[in-house]
C-alpha positions in Angstrom: 110.3 189.4 99.1 109.0 186.3 97.3 106.0 184.5 98.5 105.9 180.7 98.6 102.7 178.7 98.2 103.3 175.3 99.6 101.3 172.6 97.9 102.1 169.6 100.1 101.6 166.9 97.5 101.2 166.8 93.7 98.1 164.6 94.0 96.3 167.4 95.8 97.3 169.8 92.9 96.4 167.2 90.2 92.9 166.6 91.6 92.0 170.2 90.9 92.2 171.7 94.3 91.4 175.5 94.2 92.7 177.1 97.4 91.0 180.4 98.5 92.4 182.9 101.0 90.9 182.8 104.5 91.5 185.8 106.7 92.8 185.2 110.2 96.6 184.7 110.2 98.4 187.6 111.8 102.1 188.5 112.6 103.7 191.1 114.8 107.0 191.5 112.8 108.7 193.6 115.5 108.1 191.0 118.2 108.3 188.0 115.9 105.0 186.7 117.2 102.1 185.1 115.3 98.4 184.6 116.0 95.2 183.5 114.5 91.7 184.9 114.5 89.5 182.8 112.3 86.4 184.6 111.1 82.7 183.5 111.5 82.7 181.9 108.0 85.4 179.5 109.0 84.0 178.8 112.4 80.6 178.0 110.9 82.0 175.3 108.7 81.3 171.7 109.8 83.9 170.7 112.4 85.3 167.9 110.2 86.0 170.5 107.5 87.7 172.8 110.1 89.9 169.9 111.3 90.9 169.0 107.8 91.8 172.5 106.8 93.6 173.1 110.1 95.5 169.9 109.6 96.7 170.9 106.1 97.6 174.4 107.4 99.7 172.8 110.2 101.6 170.7 107.7 102.2 173.6 105.4 103.4 175.8 108.3 105.7 173.1 109.4 107.3 172.9 105.9 107.8 176.6 106.0 109.2 176.4 109.5 111.7 173.9 108.5 112.7 175.9 105.5 113.3 178.9 107.8 115.4 176.7 110.2 117.5 175.5 107.2 118.1 179.1 106.3 119.2 179.7 109.9 121.5 176.7 109.7 123.0 177.9 106.5 123.8 181.2 108.3 125.5 179.3 111.0 127.4 177.3 108.4 128.5 180.4 106.6 129.8 182.0 109.9 131.8 178.7 110.7 133.0 177.4 107.3 135.7 175.1 108.7 133.9 173.8 111.7 132.7 170.2 111.9 129.0 169.6 111.2 128.4 168.7 114.9 129.6 172.1 116.1 127.4 173.9 113.4 124.4 171.9 114.6 125.2 172.7 118.2 125.4 176.4 117.3 122.0 176.2 115.7 120.5 174.6 118.8 122.1 177.3 121.0 120.6 180.0 118.7 117.2 178.5 118.8 117.4 178.1 122.6 118.5 181.7 123.0 115.6 183.0 120.8 113.0 180.7 122.4 112.5 178.7 119.2 111.7 175.0 119.1 114.6 173.2 117.4 113.9 169.7 116.0 116.0 166.8 117.2 116.9 166.2 113.7 117.0 168.5 110.6 117.7 167.3 107.2 120.9 168.9 106.1 121.7 169.5 102.4 125.0 168.1 101.4 126.2 171.6 100.5 126.0 172.6 104.1 127.9 169.7 105.4 
């Protein structure tokens, strides 16, 4: 499996950001559940630094979540190749609901999926 390191914007990368791993993100793959347990080093940082880091993580996680939703949508499209886009979108929403996943009101759909 390939890992994806999401840099949210080229300006961050250009300014010499050097991201270090921080322990604390956990996943139960069998139950498809995630949790965090941030260590004392992180919790001892100034609150404004914690907020800034958490904000960046949230944005990066949202980018990854949307990528996964797009892959789910591609699976729906593959299973309904002749169906109109509205039906494909409805099936994705139904699948998300059945799995207890939040489905955004809008999802950018690549032209190849339409």
